[in-house]
Every structure is written in structure tokens, then in C-alpha cells.
N, C-alpha and C positions, 0 to 999 in steps of 0.2 A: 504494500500500500504506500502510496506517495504521501508523505507527511503534509505536503501542501494542501491535500484534500481534506484534512481534518483540523488543521491549525489556521487561525486567522492570518491574513496576509502580513500584518505587522510582525507577528511572531516568526513566521517563515523567513521573512527578510532579515530579521535580527539574528536568527540562527545562522543563516547563510553568511552574513557579514562577520559574525563571530568566528565561524569555521575558517573563513578566508584569512582573517587576522591571525588566528592561532596557527594556521598553515604556514604563515611566514616565519614563525618561531620553531615549528616542529616539522621537519621535512616529511613530505608525503601525507601529512594529516589531511589536507584538502585535495587529495588526488582525485581526478575526475571519475575513477572507478570505485572510489570509496563508497561504502554503504552506511547510511545513517540509520541505525536500528531503533532508536528511542531517545528519550530525553528524561531529565531528572529535575525535580523541583528542589527548592531550598529547604523545605521543612515538611513535617508530617502533615498529611491532609486531614482537615476536620470532617471531611465527608469521604464516603467510599464509592468508587466507581463500580457499578454492578458488573459481575461477570458470571458466566454459567459454570456448570460442573467441569467443563473443559478449559476453564480459565479465560475464555474469550468474552469480550463485551458484546453488546448488541450491535456493534459495528464489526462486520466481517473482517477478520484478520487483525483486529486490535486487541491486544492482551494487556490490560492494566496490571501493573505489578509494583510492589514496593511501597515506600512511604507516601509518595505523591499520589498514588491511587487509593490510599487508605488501607493497605493490607500489611503494614509493618509499622513498628514503632522505633526502629533503630537500625543501624547498619547491618547487624547480624541477621535480624529477622527479615530485613529487606533482601539480603543475599539469599537466604533460604527460600523466600517467596520467588525470587528471580529464578532459582534453580528449578523449583516446582513448575513455574510457568514455562521455562525452556523445555522441560521434560514433556509437558502437555503439548507444546508446539511440535516437538519431534513425533509424539504419538499421533497427533492430528494430521500431520502432513506427510509423515514417512510410514505410517501404518505400524510402527513398532509398539507392541503392547506389553512387552516384558518389563520387569522392574529395571529402571536405569540406574 
């Protein structure tokens, strides 16, 4: 999913500008073939983005995870939630059903 389809234009533009600026400091960070897979907020969310038992939101292909989505309260629980979401994505898209 293209993040420009789900984010307001001002946010998309700010992210692009930030990536280009950081790319000047870190070689290949803003490489044309780089894939931007998500974004992080600064603090825990006071609300929770709904997701189904497969960890997907009501927007096809969008998997809310971690503190910003309301599923964690710290770096460790956010990491665990991220792993669980990654496993769900692997199961959903690759058909792997065994314990990962």
C-alpha cells in the first residue's frame, strides 16, 4: 500500500522531505528502491486502532502495531507486538501456518 493513500498530503510531504534530508547524512537511506514500511509516533496513543484477529485494520493491508496504534505501553511491549504483527503478515501473505 502506498502511504500517500492513507496519510494527509502535508504528512506525506514532510516524511519525504525528512527522508531526503536524512539521506544526505546517511548514505543510501533515501535510495530510490528503498521501501518505507511504516512510521512511528512520539508517544503512546490514548486510543486504539481496531484490528481483526489477523492483526489487520479495516483498511486492507494496514497493520496497526505498537504504541502509536494503542497496542503497547513501552519499547519492549511494542517490539513484541511488532513481532506478532510481522508473524501475522507472513501467515496472511505467505500461507505459513506453523509457529514462527
